[in-house]
SENU-132219 format. One line per 8 residues: number of its first residue (from 0); for each residue x, y, z of N, C-alpha, C. Coordinates in Angstrom, 2 decimals. Example, Ala and Ser with C-alpha at 12.3 -4.5 7.8 and 13.67 -1.06 7.14 Angstrom:
% SENU-132219
0) 13.19 -5.69 7.80 12.30 -4.50 7.80 13.20 -3.30 7.80  12.85 -2.25 7.08 13.67 -1.06 7.14 12.90 0.03 7.87
END
This chain:
% SENU-132219
0) 79.68 12.44 6.01 80.77 11.90 5.23 81.19 12.97 4.24  82.49 13.14 4.07 83.02 14.14 3.15 83.76 13.43 2.02  83.43 13.79 0.79 84.08 13.22 -0.39 84.97 14.27 -1.03  86.16 13.87 -1.41 87.03 14.80 -2.13 86.57 14.98 -3.57  85.69 14.10 -4.05 85.16 14.21 -5.40 83.78 14.84 -5.41  83.18 14.83 -6.56 81.82 15.36 -6.72 80.83 14.41 -6.06  79.73 14.96 -5.59 78.65 14.16 -5.00 77.39 14.45 -5.79  76.78 13.40 -6.32 75.58 13.57 -7.14 74.34 13.62 -6.25
8) 73.25 14.19 -6.76 71.99 14.18 -6.00 71.53 12.75 -5.68  71.80 11.81 -6.58 71.42 10.42 -6.35 72.21 9.84 -5.15  73.48 10.19 -5.07 74.29 9.71 -3.94 73.78 10.30 -2.63  73.41 11.58 -2.65 72.87 12.22 -1.45 71.60 11.51 -0.99  70.71 11.18 -1.94 69.47 10.48 -1.61 69.75 9.10 -1.01  70.74 8.40 -1.55 71.10 7.08 -1.05 71.58 7.16 0.40  72.38 8.17 0.71 72.89 8.34 2.07 71.77 8.71 3.04  70.81 9.51 2.56 69.70 9.93 3.42 68.86 8.74 3.87
16) 68.84 7.67 3.09 68.11 6.45 3.49 68.66 5.88 4.79  69.94 6.13 5.06 70.61 5.63 6.26 70.77 6.73 7.32  70.02 7.84 7.13 70.08 8.99 8.03 71.50 9.56 8.12  72.19 9.58 7.00 73.53 10.14 6.89 73.53 11.27 5.87  74.53 12.12 5.96 74.72 13.18 4.96 76.09 13.01 4.35  76.18 13.32 3.06 77.46 13.31 2.37 77.64 14.67 1.73  78.86 15.19 1.83 79.20 16.50 1.28 80.37 16.35 0.32  80.37 17.14 -0.73 81.58 17.28 -1.54 82.53 18.15 -0.72
24) 83.78 18.19 -1.09 84.76 18.99 -0.35 84.35 20.46 -0.33  83.91 20.98 -1.48 83.50 22.39 -1.55 82.31 22.68 -0.64  81.33 21.75 -0.63 80.17 21.92 0.26 80.60 21.88 1.72  81.53 21.00 2.03 82.02 20.87 3.39 82.68 22.16 3.86  83.45 22.80 2.98 84.10 24.07 3.33 83.05 25.15 3.60  81.96 25.13 2.84 80.88 26.10 3.06 80.22 25.88 4.42  80.02 24.63 4.80 79.42 24.31 6.09 80.29 24.88 7.21  81.61 24.83 7.04 82.52 25.37 8.03 82.39 26.86 8.22
32) 81.91 27.56 7.22 81.71 29.01 7.32 80.37 29.36 7.97  79.48 28.38 8.08 78.15 28.60 8.66 78.26 28.49 10.18  78.27 29.62 10.86 78.47 29.65 12.32 77.27 29.05 13.08  76.12 28.90 12.43 74.95 28.35 13.10 74.89 26.82 12.98  75.83 26.24 12.26 75.86 24.79 12.05 76.34 24.09 13.32  75.56 23.14 13.83 75.92 22.39 15.02 76.53 21.06 14.61  77.72 20.78 15.12 78.35 19.50 14.87 77.68 18.43 15.73  77.59 17.21 15.22 77.00 16.14 16.04 77.90 15.81 17.23
40) 77.29 15.29 18.27 78.04 14.86 19.45 78.91 13.67 19.06  80.17 13.70 19.48 81.10 12.64 19.13 81.38 11.77 20.35  81.62 10.47 20.08 81.99 9.54 21.13 83.42 9.06 20.86  84.08 8.59 21.91 85.44 8.07 21.74 85.47 6.93 20.75  84.42 6.13 20.72 84.40 4.94 19.87 84.01 5.24 18.42  83.61 6.47 18.11 83.24 6.83 16.73 84.45 6.73 15.81  84.19 6.42 14.55 85.25 6.35 13.55 85.73 7.75 13.22  87.03 7.96 13.27 87.63 9.24 12.93 88.07 9.24 11.47
48) 88.66 8.13 11.05 89.16 8.04 9.67 89.31 6.58 9.29  89.56 6.33 8.04 89.87 4.99 7.56 91.23 5.04 6.89  92.15 4.19 7.34 93.49 4.13 6.76 93.51 2.96 5.78  93.88 3.25 4.54 93.86 2.24 3.49 95.27 1.78 3.15  95.37 0.51 2.76 96.62 0.00 2.21 96.53 0.11 0.69  97.67 0.09 0.04 97.68 0.22 -1.42 97.28 -1.06 -2.12  97.45 -2.19 -1.45 97.13 -3.45 -2.08 98.24 -3.97 -2.97  99.46 -3.46 -2.81 100.55 -3.90 -3.69 100.90 -5.37 -3.48
56) 100.66 -5.89 -2.28 100.97 -7.31 -2.04 99.70 -8.15 -1.91  98.58 -7.61 -2.23 97.30 -8.31 -2.13 96.16 -7.33 -2.34  94.98 -7.73 -1.92 93.83 -6.85 -2.05 93.96 -5.63 -1.15  93.53 -4.45 -1.63 93.55 -3.27 -0.76 92.62 -3.49 0.43  92.99 -2.92 1.57 92.21 -3.07 2.79 92.12 -1.72 3.49  91.10 -1.59 4.32 90.94 -0.39 5.12 90.84 -0.75 6.58  91.44 0.06 7.44 91.38 -0.13 8.88 90.65 1.07 9.47  89.64 0.80 10.30 88.89 1.86 10.95 89.69 2.39 12.14
64) 89.88 3.70 12.19 90.62 4.34 13.28 89.62 5.19 14.07  89.50 4.92 15.37 88.54 5.63 16.21 89.12 6.96 16.71  88.22 7.81 17.22 88.66 9.07 17.83 89.62 8.78 18.98  89.30 7.77 19.78 90.14 7.42 20.93 91.55 7.02 20.49  91.66 6.30 19.39 92.98 5.89 18.89 93.82 7.08 18.49  93.21 8.06 17.83 93.94 9.26 17.41 94.41 10.04 18.64  93.52 10.20 19.63 93.88 10.94 20.85 95.01 10.22 21.60  94.94 8.89 21.66 95.98 8.11 22.33 97.32 8.30 21.62
72) 97.31 8.28 20.31 98.53 8.50 19.53 99.12 9.88 19.81  98.27 10.90 19.77 98.75 12.27 20.02 99.28 12.44 21.45  98.61 11.80 22.41 99.08 11.88 23.81 100.45 11.22 23.94  100.65 10.10 23.25 101.95 9.42 23.29 103.05 10.27 22.68  102.75 10.93 21.57 103.74 11.79 20.92 104.08 12.96 21.83  103.07 13.53 22.48 103.30 14.65 23.41 104.23 14.22 24.55  103.97 13.04 25.13 104.83 12.54 26.21 106.27 12.32 25.71  106.40 11.76 24.52 107.73 11.51 23.95 108.48 12.83 23.76
80) 107.82 13.82 23.20 108.47 15.10 22.95 108.81 15.81 24.26  107.96 15.67 25.27 108.27 16.26 26.59 109.53 15.63 27.18  109.69 14.33 27.00 110.87 13.63 27.53 112.16 14.07 26.83  112.01 14.51 25.59 113.17 14.91 24.79 113.41 16.41 24.81  112.64 17.13 25.63 112.73 18.59 25.68 112.51 19.23 24.32  111.63 18.69 23.55 111.31 19.23 22.23 110.03 20.03 22.29
END
């Protein structure tokens, strides 16, 4: 998990209880420079991102978006642009 904010040592310990890692944005950028770092195997059903509503008309909500959903969206856009000669 990557946080755009600071990540405290206490937060890191809490995530480790669930066998997860959390990185601050700066730490995440450093990981990207480490060529020996192995990314975990991804599945189509894995969560890619969470899309949030602002909550202006009610409570804020989040929708889980899977890797497969993102790929499907991009494939649809590619087909649309091919049809339009773009």
